N, C-alpha and C positions, 0 to 999 in steps of 0.2 A: 504494500500500500504506500509506503513512504516514497518510493521512487516513481510511482505512477502519477500521471497528471491528467486532469480532466479539464478540457478547454484551456490548456496550458496553465492551470492553477493546481496547487497541491490538493489531494483528496480531502485532507483535514479541513482545508479552507472551504471547499465546496460543500462538505457535509456539516459544517458548523451550525447553520440555522436549524437543521434537523436534530443534531446531537444536543443542542441546548434544550430541546423539548423532551428529551428522554426522562422518564420517571424512574431513575435508578433505585430509589428507595423501595420500589415494589419488588425488586429482585430479592430472592432468598440470600442470606449471608454467604452461602457456598457459591451461588451464582455471581454475586458481587465480587467475591474474592477472585474467582476465575477471570472475570472481566478485568479486574484490576491488574492481574498478572499479564493478561494479553495486552492490555493498554501500555504496560511498561515496555513490552517488546515492540509494539506498533502503536505509538501514541495517536489517538484519535479523539479521545474524550478528555476535556480539561481535568486536571487532578482535583481542582476545587470542587468540581461536580461530583466526583467519587467521594471526596471527603464529606460533602453534604449528605450523601446517601448513607455513609457509615454513621454520621451524627444522628440521623433519623433512627437508624437501628438501635443506637445506644440509648436514645431517649425514650424508646418504646418500652413500656413496663406494664405488665398485666394484660388481661384480655380486653379491658375497656379501651385501652389505647390502640388496639389493633384495627378497629374500625375507623379511626381518625387518621386521615392522611397527614403526613408530615410535610408541611409547606413553610417556607420562609415567609415572614411577614413582608409586606411591601415596604420598601424604604430601608431594609436591613441588608 
């Protein structure tokens, strides 16, 4: 992926608008971990986005929180 170009632009640049919309917090921890490993080899997802997903997993506690999506508040 790194060496490929789409419309003479890097793939990560072309995919950025879509990647920003990914809801990584919905992945199971094992899936998120695998994605993080893959992203280290072939960077496509901003590290900050993966960190936010892990933060959501860390903040979830108990069954009551499972139904509540983890979203950043506007302006933060």
